[in-house]
ZATI-335623 format. One line per 10 residues: number of its first residue (from 1); their letters; for each residue x, y, z of N, C-alpha, C, O, CB. Coordinates in steps of 0.2 Angstrom, whole numbers, plus 5000, padded with zeros to 4 digits. Glycine has a CB too. Layout:
NUM	a	X Y Z X Y Z X Y Z X Y Z X Y Z | ...
This chain:
1	mrveeffspt	4889 5047 4767 4892 5048 4773 4898 5043 4774 4897 5037 4773 4887 5046 4779 | 4904 5045 4774 4910 5041 4775 4912 5041 4783 4913 5046 4786 4916 5044 4771 | 4912 5035 4785 4913 5035 4793 4920 5037 4794 4921 5039 4800 4912 5027 4795 | 4925 5036 4790 4932 5038 4791 4932 5046 4792 4937 5048 4796 4936 5036 4786 | 4928 5049 4789 4928 5057 4790 4926 5059 4797 4928 5065 4799 4923 5060 4785 | 4923 5055 4801 4922 5057 4808 4927 5057 4813 4927 5059 4818 4916 5053 4810 | 4933 5053 4811 4938 5052 4815 4945 5054 4812 4947 5050 4807 4938 5045 4818 | 4949 5059 4814 4955 5060 4811 4960 5055 4814 4959 5051 4818 4958 5067 4813 | 4966 5054 4810 4971 5049 4813 4973 5050 4820 4974 5046 4824 4977 5050 4809 | 4973 5057 4822 4975 5058 4829 4969 5056 4834 4971 5053 4839 4976 5066 4830
11	erervekaig	4963 5057 4832 4957 5054 4836 4957 5047 4836 4956 5044 4842 4951 5057 4833 | 4959 5043 4831 4959 5036 4831 4964 5034 4836 4963 5029 4840 4960 5033 4824 | 4970 5037 4836 4976 5035 4840 4973 5036 4847 4975 5032 4852 4982 5039 4839 | 4970 5042 4849 4968 5043 4856 4963 5038 4858 4963 5036 4864 4965 5050 4856 | 4958 5036 4854 4953 5031 4856 4957 5025 4857 4955 5021 4863 4948 5030 4850 | 4962 5023 4853 4965 5016 4855 4969 5017 4861 4970 5012 4864 4969 5014 4849 | 4972 5022 4862 4976 5023 4869 4971 5023 4875 4973 5020 4880 4980 5030 4869 | 4965 5026 4874 4960 5026 4879 4958 5019 4881 4957 5017 4886 4954 5030 4877 | 4958 5014 4876 4956 5007 4877 4961 5004 4881 4959 5001 4886 4955 5004 4870 | 4967 5005 4879 4973 5002 4883 4973 5004 4890 4974 5001 4895 4980 5003 4880
21	aaegctagei	4972 5011 4891 4972 5014 4898 4966 5011 4902 4967 5009 4908 4972 5021 4898 | 4960 5011 4899 4954 5008 4903 4955 5001 4905 4953 4999 4910 4948 5009 4898 | 4958 4997 4900 4959 4990 4902 4965 4989 4906 4966 4983 4909 4960 4986 4895 | 4969 4994 4908 4974 4993 4913 4972 4992 4920 4976 4990 4924 4979 4999 4912 | 4966 4994 4921 4963 4994 4928 4957 4989 4929 4954 4989 4934 4961 5000 4931 | 4956 4985 4924 4950 4980 4924 4951 4974 4919 4955 4975 4915 4944 4984 4922 | 4948 4969 4921 4948 4963 4916 4944 4964 4910 4944 4960 4906 4946 4957 4920 | 4940 4969 4910 4936 4970 4904 4940 4972 4898 4945 4974 4898 4931 4976 4905 | 4937 4969 4892 4940 4970 4886 4935 4975 4882 4930 4972 4880 4941 4963 4882 | 4937 4981 4880 4932 4986 4877 4933 4986 4870 4939 4987 4867 4933 4993 4880
31	vpvvvarsde	4928 4985 4866 4929 4985 4858 4924 4990 4855 4918 4989 4855 4927 4977 4856 | 4926 4996 4853 4922 5001 4850 4921 4999 4842 4926 4998 4839 4925 5008 4851 | 4915 4999 4840 4914 4998 4833 4909 5004 4831 4904 5006 4834 4910 4991 4832 | 4911 5007 4825 4907 5013 4823 4905 5011 4816 4910 5010 4811 4912 5019 4823 | 4899 5012 4814 4896 5011 4807 4893 5017 4805 4891 5021 4809 4891 5005 4807 | 4893 5018 4798 4890 5024 4795 4882 5024 4797 4879 5029 4798 4891 5024 4788 | 4879 5018 4796 4872 5017 4797 4871 5010 4798 4875 5005 4797 4868 5019 4791 | 4866 5008 4802 4864 5001 4803 4860 4997 4798 4859 4991 4798 4861 5001 4810 | 4857 5001 4793 4853 4998 4788 4853 5003 4782 4854 5009 4783 4846 4996 4791 | 4851 5000 4776 4851 5004 4770 4844 5008 4770 4844 5013 4767 4851 5000 4764
41	yfgaawkgaa	4839 5005 4774 4832 5008 4774 4830 5010 4767 4828 5015 4765 4833 5015 4778 | 4830 5004 4763 4828 5005 4756 4821 5008 4755 4819 5012 4750 4828 4999 4752 | 4816 5006 4760 4809 5009 4759 4808 5016 4761 4803 5019 4760 4805 5005 4764 | 4813 5019 4764 4813 5026 4766 4811 5031 4760 4807 5035 4761 4819 5029 4770 | 4815 5030 4755 4814 5035 4749 4806 5034 4746 4803 5039 4745 4819 5033 4743 | 4804 5028 4746 4797 5027 4743 4792 5030 4748 4787 5032 4746 4796 5020 4741 | 4793 5029 4754 4789 5031 4760 4789 5039 4759 4783 5042 4760 4791 5029 4767 | 4795 5042 4758 4795 5049 4757 4791 5052 4751 4788 5057 4751 4802 5051 4757 | 4792 5048 4746 4788 5049 4739 4780 5049 4741 4777 5054 4739 4790 5044 4734 | 4778 5044 4744 4771 5044 4746 4769 5049 4750 4763 5052 4749 4769 5037 4749
51	lgalglvlva	4772 5051 4755 4771 5057 4760 4771 5063 4756 4766 5067 4757 4775 5057 4766 | 4776 5064 4751 4776 5070 4748 4770 5071 4743 4768 5077 4742 4783 5070 4744 | 4769 5066 4739 4763 5066 4735 4757 5068 4738 4753 5072 4736 4762 5059 4731 | 4755 5064 4744 4749 5065 4748 4749 5073 4750 4744 5076 4750 4749 5060 4753 | 4755 5075 4753 4755 5081 4756 4754 5087 4751 4750 5092 4752 4762 5083 4759 | 4757 5086 4745 4756 5092 4740 4749 5092 4737 4746 5097 4735 4761 5091 4735 | 4746 5086 4736 4739 5085 4734 4735 5089 4739 4730 5092 4736 4737 5078 4733 | 4736 5088 4745 4731 5091 4750 4732 5098 4750 4727 5102 4750 4733 5088 4757 | 4738 5101 4749 4739 5108 4749 4736 5111 4742 4733 5116 4742 4747 5109 4748 | 4737 5107 4737 4734 5109 4730 4726 5109 4731 4723 5114 4729 4736 5105 4725
61	aglhwwlgaw	4723 5104 4734 4716 5104 4735 4714 5110 4740 4708 5113 4738 4714 5097 4739 | 4718 5111 4745 4716 5117 4749 4716 5124 4745 4711 5128 4746 4720 5118 4755 | 4721 5124 4741 4721 5131 4737 4716 5131 4732 4713 5136 4730 4728 5131 4733 | 4714 5125 4729 4709 5125 4724 4702 5127 4727 4698 5131 4724 4708 5117 4721 | 4701 5124 4733 4695 5126 4737 4694 5133 4738 4689 5137 4738 4694 5122 4743 | 4700 5136 4741 4701 5143 4743 4700 5148 4737 4697 5153 4738 4707 5144 4747 | 4704 5146 4732 4704 5151 4726 4698 5150 4721 4696 5154 4717 4710 5150 4722 | 4695 5144 4721 4690 5142 4717 4692 5142 4710 4688 5144 4705 4684 5147 4718 | 4698 5140 4708 4701 5141 4701 4699 5135 4697 4704 5131 4695 4708 5142 4701 | 4693 5133 4696 4691 5127 4692 4694 5127 4685 4695 5122 4682 4684 5126 4693
71	glgagvwivf	4694 5133 4682 4696 5133 4675 4703 5131 4673 4704 5129 4668 4696 5140 4673 | 4707 5129 4678 4714 5127 4677 4714 5120 4675 4719 5117 4672 4719 5129 4682 | 4709 5116 4677 4709 5109 4675 4712 5104 4680 4716 5106 4684 4712 5108 4668 | 4710 5098 4679 4712 5093 4684 4719 5091 4684 4722 5090 4689 4708 5086 4683 | 4722 5092 4678 4729 5091 4677 4733 5095 4682 4739 5093 4685 4732 5092 4670 | 4731 5101 4683 4735 5106 4687 4734 5104 4694 4739 5104 4698 4733 5113 4686 | 4728 5103 4696 4726 5102 4704 4727 5095 4706 4727 5094 4712 4719 5104 4705 | 4728 5090 4702 4728 5083 4704 4735 5080 4702 4739 5078 4706 4722 5079 4702 | 4736 5079 4695 4741 5076 4692 4748 5079 4694 4753 5076 4696 4740 5075 4685 | 4749 5085 4692 4755 5089 4693 4757 5089 4701 4763 5088 4702 4754 5096 4691
81	ptllgaasgf	4753 5091 4705 4755 5091 4712 4757 5084 4715 4762 5083 4719 4749 5093 4717 | 4754 5079 4712 4755 5072 4714 4762 5070 4712 4766 5068 4716 4750 5067 4711 | 4764 5072 4706 4771 5070 4703 4776 5074 4706 4781 5072 4708 4771 5071 4695 | 4775 5081 4707 4780 5085 4710 4781 5083 4717 4787 5083 4720 4777 5092 4710 | 4776 5082 4721 4776 5080 4728 4780 5073 4729 4784 5072 4733 4769 5079 4731 | 4778 5068 4725 4782 5062 4725 4789 5062 4723 4793 5060 4727 4779 5057 4720 | 4791 5066 4718 4798 5067 4717 4802 5071 4722 4807 5069 4724 4799 5071 4710 | 4798 5076 4725 4802 5080 4730 4803 5075 4737 4808 5076 4740 4798 5086 4732 | 4798 5072 4738 4798 5067 4744 4803 5062 4743 4807 5060 4748 4792 5064 4746 | 4804 5059 4737 4809 5054 4736 4816 5057 4737 4820 5054 4740 4808 5051 4729
91	vlaswvapfr	4817 5063 4734 4824 5066 4734 4826 5068 4741 4831 5066 4744 4824 5072 4730 | 4821 5071 4745 4822 5073 4752 4824 5067 4756 4828 5067 4760 4816 5076 4755 | 4820 5061 4755 4821 5055 4760 4827 5051 4758 4829 5047 4761 4815 5051 4759 | 4830 5053 4752 4836 5049 4749 4842 5053 4751 4847 5050 4753 4836 5049 4742 | 4842 5060 4752 4848 5063 4753 4848 5068 4759 4854 5070 4760 4849 5067 4746 | 4843 5070 4762 4843 5074 4767 4842 5070 4774 4836 5068 4775 4837 5080 4766 | 4847 5070 4777 4847 5065 4783 4842 5067 4788 4839 5062 4790 4854 5066 4786 | 4841 5073 4790 4835 5074 4795 4828 5072 4793 4825 5069 4797 4835 5081 4797 | 4827 5073 4787 4820 5071 4784 4820 5063 4783 4815 5060 4784 4819 5074 4777 | 4826 5060 4781 4826 5053 4781 4825 5050 4787 4821 5045 4788 4833 5051 4778
101	rlvigeleme	4828 5052 4793 4827 5050 4799 4820 5050 4801 4817 5046 4804 4832 5053 4804 | 4817 5056 4800 4810 5057 4801 4805 5052 4798 4800 5050 4801 4808 5064 4800 | 4807 5051 4792 4802 5046 4788 4803 5039 4790 4798 5035 4791 4804 5047 4780 | 4809 5037 4792 4811 5030 4794 4807 5029 4801 4804 5024 4802 4818 5029 4795 | 4808 5034 4806 4804 5033 4812 4809 5031 4817 4813 5027 4816 4798 5029 4811 | 4808 5033 4824 4812 5031 4829 4812 5023 4831 4817 5021 4832 4809 5034 4835 | 4806 5020 4830 4806 5013 4832 4810 5009 4827 4813 5004 4829 4799 5011 4832 | 4809 5010 4821 4813 5006 4816 4820 5007 4817 4824 5002 4816 4811 5008 4809 | 4823 5013 4818 4830 5015 4819 4832 5011 4825 4838 5008 4825 4831 5022 4819 | 4828 5011 4830 4830 5008 4836 4831 5001 4835 4836 4998 4838 4825 5009 4842
111	revrqravea	4827 4998 4832 4827 4990 4830 4833 4989 4826 4836 4984 4828 4820 4988 4827 | 4834 4992 4821 4840 4991 4816 4846 4992 4820 4851 4988 4819 4839 4995 4810 | 4847 4997 4824 4853 4998 4827 4855 4993 4832 4861 4990 4832 4853 5005 4831 | 4850 4991 4836 4851 4985 4841 4853 4979 4837 4857 4975 4839 4845 4984 4845 | 4849 4977 4832 4851 4971 4828 4858 4971 4825 4862 4966 4825 4846 4970 4822 | 4860 4977 4822 4867 4978 4820 4872 4977 4825 4878 4975 4824 4868 4984 4816 | 4871 4980 4831 4875 4979 4837 4876 4972 4839 4882 4970 4840 4872 4983 4843 | 4871 4968 4839 4872 4961 4840 4876 4957 4835 4880 4953 4837 4865 4958 4841 | 4875 4959 4829 4879 4956 4824 4886 4958 4824 4891 4954 4823 4877 4959 4817 | 4888 4965 4826 4895 4967 4828 4898 4963 4833 4904 4961 4833 4895 4974 4829
121	fvahevfatr	4894 4962 4839 4896 4958 4845 4899 4951 4842 4904 4949 4845 4891 4957 4850 | 4895 4948 4838 4897 4941 4836 4903 4942 4831 4908 4938 4831 4892 4938 4832 | 4903 4947 4826 4908 4947 4821 4915 4949 4823 4920 4947 4821 4906 4953 4816 | 4915 4953 4829 4921 4955 4832 4923 4951 4838 4928 4952 4841 4921 4962 4834 | 4919 4945 4839 4921 4940 4844 4922 4943 4851 4927 4942 4854 4927 4936 4842 | 4917 4948 4852 4918 4951 4859 4917 4946 4864 4919 4947 4870 4913 4956 4860 | 4914 4940 4863 4913 4934 4867 4919 4930 4869 4919 4926 4873 4907 4930 4865 | 4924 4931 4865 4930 4927 4865 4935 4929 4870 4941 4930 4869 4934 4927 4858 | 4933 4929 4876 4938 4931 4882 4937 4925 4887 4932 4922 4888 4936 4938 4885 | 4942 4924 4891 4942 4919 4896 4937 4919 4901 4934 4914 4902 4949 4919 4900
131	ertgvlvfls	4935 4925 4903 4930 4926 4909 4924 4929 4906 4920 4932 4910 4933 4930 4915 | 4923 4930 4899 4917 4933 4896 4916 4940 4899 4911 4942 4901 4911 4929 4898 | 4922 4944 4898 4922 4951 4900 4922 4956 4895 4925 4961 4896 4928 4952 4905 | 4920 4954 4889 4920 4959 4883 4915 4964 4884 4909 4962 4886 4920 4955 4877 | 4916 4970 4881 4911 4975 4881 4911 4978 4874 4916 4981 4872 4912 4980 4886 | 4906 4978 4871 4905 4981 4864 4902 4988 4865 4897 4989 4868 4901 4977 4859 | 4906 4993 4862 4903 5000 4862 4901 5002 4855 4906 5003 4851 4908 5006 4865 | 4895 5002 4853 4893 5002 4846 4890 5009 4845 4885 5011 4848 4888 4996 4845 | 4893 5012 4840 4890 5019 4837 4887 5018 4830 4891 5015 4826 4896 5024 4838 | 4881 5020 4829 4878 5021 4822 4877 5028 4821 4873 5031 4824 4872 5016 4822
141	lferrvvvlg	4881 5031 4816 4881 5038 4815 4875 5041 4812 4873 5046 4815 4887 5040 4811 | 4873 5038 4807 4867 5041 4804 4861 5041 4809 4857 5046 4809 4865 5036 4798 | 4860 5036 4813 4854 5036 4817 4856 5040 4824 4851 5041 4828 4852 5029 4819 | 4862 5041 4825 4864 5045 4831 4862 5041 4837 4859 5043 4842 4861 5052 4831 | 4864 5034 4837 4862 5030 4842 4868 5026 4844 4873 5025 4840 4857 5025 4840 | 4868 5024 4851 4874 5020 4854 4871 5015 4858 4866 5015 4861 4878 5025 4858 | 4874 5009 4857 4872 5003 4861 4878 5000 4864 4884 4999 4861 4869 4997 4856 | 4878 4999 4871 4883 4995 4874 4881 4988 4876 4876 4988 4879 4885 4999 4881 | 4885 4983 4874 4883 4976 4875 4889 4973 4879 4894 4973 4877 4881 4972 4869 | 4887 4970 4885 4892 4967 4889 4891 4959 4888 4885 4957 4887 4892 4969 4896
151	dsginsrvap	4896 4956 4889 4896 4948 4889 4894 4946 4896 4893 4950 4900 4903 4945 4887 | 4892 4940 4897 4889 4937 4903 4893 4939 4909 4890 4940 4914 4889 4930 4902 | 4900 4939 4909 4904 4941 4914 4903 4948 4916 4905 4950 4922 4911 4939 4913 | 4901 4952 4912 4900 4959 4913 4893 4960 4916 4892 4964 4921 4901 4964 4907 | 4888 4957 4912 4881 4958 4914 4880 4955 4921 4875 4957 4924 4877 4954 4909 | 4884 4951 4924 4882 4948 4930 4884 4953 4936 4882 4953 4942 4886 4942 4932 | 4888 4958 4934 4890 4964 4939 4888 4971 4937 4887 4975 4942 4898 4964 4939 | 4886 4972 4931 4884 4979 4929 4877 4978 4926 4876 4975 4921 4889 4982 4923 | 4873 4982 4929 4866 4982 4927 4865 4986 4920 4869 4991 4919 4861 4985 4932 | 4861 4984 4916 4860 4988 4909 4859 4995 4910 4862 4999 4906 4854 4985 4905
161	gewddivagi	4856 4998 4915 4855 5005 4916 4861 5009 4918 4861 5015 4917 4849 5006 4921 | 4866 5005 4920 4872 5009 4922 4876 5011 4916 4881 5015 4917 4876 5004 4927 | 4874 5009 4910 4878 5012 4904 4875 5018 4902 4877 5021 4897 4878 5006 4899 | 4869 5020 4904 4865 5025 4901 4868 5032 4901 4868 5035 4896 4858 5026 4905 | 4872 5034 4906 4875 5040 4906 4881 5040 4901 4882 5045 4898 4878 5042 4913 | 4884 5034 4900 4890 5034 4895 4887 5034 4888 4890 5038 4884 4893 5027 4896 | 4881 5031 4887 4878 5031 4881 4876 5038 4879 4877 5041 4873 4872 5026 4880 | 4873 5042 4884 4870 5048 4883 4876 5053 4881 4875 5058 4877 4867 5051 4889 | 4882 5052 4884 4888 5056 4883 4890 5056 4875 4892 5060 4872 4893 5055 4887 | 4890 5049 4873 4892 5048 4866 4887 5051 4861 4889 5054 4856 4893 5041 4865
171	vagikkgqpg	4881 5050 4862 4876 5053 4858 4876 5060 4858 4876 5063 4852 4869 5051 4861 | 4877 5064 4863 4878 5071 4863 4884 5073 4859 4884 5078 4856 4879 5074 4870 | 4890 5069 4860 4896 5070 4856 4895 5070 4848 4897 5074 4844 4901 5066 4858 | 4891 5065 4846 4889 5064 4839 4885 5070 4837 4887 5072 4831 4885 5057 4838 | 4880 5072 4840 4876 5077 4838 4880 5084 4838 4878 5088 4834 4870 5078 4843 | 4885 5085 4842 4889 5091 4842 4895 5090 4836 4899 5095 4835 4893 5092 4848 | 4895 5084 4833 4901 5083 4828 4907 5082 4831 4913 5083 4828 4901 5089 4824 | 4907 5079 4837 4914 5077 4841 4913 5070 4843 4914 5069 4849 4914 5082 4847 | 4912 5065 4839 4912 5058 4841 4918 5056 4844 4918 5051 4848 4910 5054 4835 | 4924 5058 4841 4931 5056 4844 4932 5057 4851 4933 5053 4855 4936 5059 4839
181	qalveaigrc	4931 5064 4853 4932 5066 4860 4927 5062 4864 4928 5060 4870 4931 5073 4860 | 4920 5062 4862 4915 5058 4866 4917 5051 4867 4916 5048 4872 4908 5059 4863 | 4920 5048 4862 4921 5041 4863 4927 5040 4867 4927 5035 4871 4923 5038 4856 | 4932 5044 4867 4938 5044 4872 4935 5044 4879 4937 5040 4883 4943 5049 4870 | 4931 5049 4880 4929 5050 4887 4924 5044 4889 4925 5042 4895 4925 5056 4887 | 4920 5041 4885 4916 5036 4886 4920 5030 4888 4918 5026 4892 4911 5034 4880 | 4925 5028 4884 4929 5022 4886 4933 5023 4892 4933 5018 4896 4935 5022 4880 | 4935 5029 4894 4938 5030 4901 4932 5028 4906 4934 5025 4911 4940 5037 4902 | 4926 5031 4905 4921 5030 4910 4919 5022 4910 4917 5020 4916 4915 5034 4908 | 4919 5019 4905 4918 5012 4905 4923 5008 4909 4921 5004 4913 4918 5009 4898
191	gellrrqgve	4929 5010 4909 4934 5007 4913 4933 5008 4920 4934 5004 4924 4941 5009 4911 | 4931 5014 4922 4930 5016 4929 4924 5012 4932 4924 5010 4937 4929 5024 4929 | 4919 5012 4927 4913 5008 4930 4914 5001 4931 4912 4998 4936 4907 5009 4924 | 4918 4998 4926 4920 4991 4927 4924 4990 4933 4923 4985 4937 4924 4988 4921 | 4929 4994 4935 4933 4993 4941 4929 4994 4947 4929 4990 4952 4938 4999 4941 | 4924 4999 4947 4920 5000 4953 4915 4994 4954 4914 4992 4960 4915 5006 4952 | 4913 4991 4949 4909 4985 4950 4912 4978 4951 4909 4973 4951 4904 4984 4944 | 4919 4979 4952 4923 4973 4954 4925 4968 4948 4927 4962 4949 4919 4969 4958 | 4925 4971 4942 4928 4967 4936 4935 4968 4936 4938 4972 4932 4925 4969 4929 | 4939 4965 4941 4946 4967 4942 4951 4963 4938 4949 4958 4935 4947 4965 4950
201	rriddvnelp	4956 4966 4937 4961 4964 4933 4965 4958 4937 4967 4960 4942 4966 4969 4930 | 4966 4953 4934 4970 4947 4937 4977 4948 4936 4980 4952 4931 4967 4940 4934 | 4981 4945 4940 4988 4945 4940 4991 4942 4933 4995 4945 4930 4992 4941 4945 | 4987 4937 4931 4989 4934 4924 4985 4936 4918 4985 4933 4913 4989 4926 4925 | 4982 4942 4919 4978 4945 4914 4982 4947 4908 4988 4950 4908 4974 4951 4916 | 4979 4945 4902 4983 4947 4896 4977 4951 4891 4971 4950 4892 4985 4940 4892 | 4980 4954 4886 4976 4958 4882 4973 4953 4877 4976 4951 4872 4980 4964 4878 | 4966 4951 4877 4963 4946 4873 4960 4948 4867 4960 4944 4862 4958 4942 4877 | 4959 4955 4867 4956 4957 4861 4959 4964 4859 4962 4967 4863 4948 4959 4862 | 4960 4965 4852 4964 4971 4850 4962 4977 4852 4956 4979 4853 4965 4971 4842
211	drlhleqe	4966 4982 4854 4964 4989 4856 4964 4993 4850 4968 4996 4848 4970 4992 4861 | 4958 4992 4847 4957 4995 4840 4950 4998 4839 4945 4995 4842 4958 4990 4835 | 4950 5004 4836 4944 5007 4834 4942 5004 4827 4945 5005 4822 4944 5015 4834 | 4936 5000 4827 4934 4997 4821 4929 5002 4817 4924 5004 4820 4930 4990 4823 | 4930 5004 4811 4926 5008 4807 4923 5004 4801 4927 5001 4797 4930 5014 4805 | 4917 5005 4800 4914 5001 4795 4909 5005 4791 4904 5008 4794 4910 4995 4798 | 4910 5006 4785 4906 5010 4781 4899 5006 4779 4894 5010 4779 4909 5011 4774 | 4899 5000 4779 4893 4996 4777 4892 4991 4783 4887 4987 4783 4893 4992 4770
């Protein structure tokens, strides 16, 4: 999965223009970061192998009981299904994204995405604003998850639940294969929300963080 493939040059330009427009009516500094995935999930392939081996052995045992084909020997009914199931599960969990997500599980993906978002908040210095008004909009494409993190100057005015509709809109866009358009719309809505909640632009306000879409493969 190449994260650059999700955004054409035109879409990147539109996102960066949307950041400038949103920040034109608020003191908030919006930093969108998009990663291909939040973790390597090295254990997923082996978990898939274990599930595949167990699943195919159970199927083979059921067929053995149903057909009563004892004459074929233990190698057919135990060893071969185990090896075939393990290999199939390993390959599916390594290369088929829906199956890989299923094997990993919702809780693990949620935990890894949130941890990676916190790391991105620090790495991109979203905290480095005069009034602590930075906002991270974090997209993790493989997990199809979005996290919005505000700095202390934002959190004192905007409750965590107020980002939910914005997050849901981006997630829907990712699932439809339209992350660029969804992100443009979400950034505009972020600006409107900040303005409504009183994160007002000051007379001496300057652009403290780059109006840039950050794309990270790893």
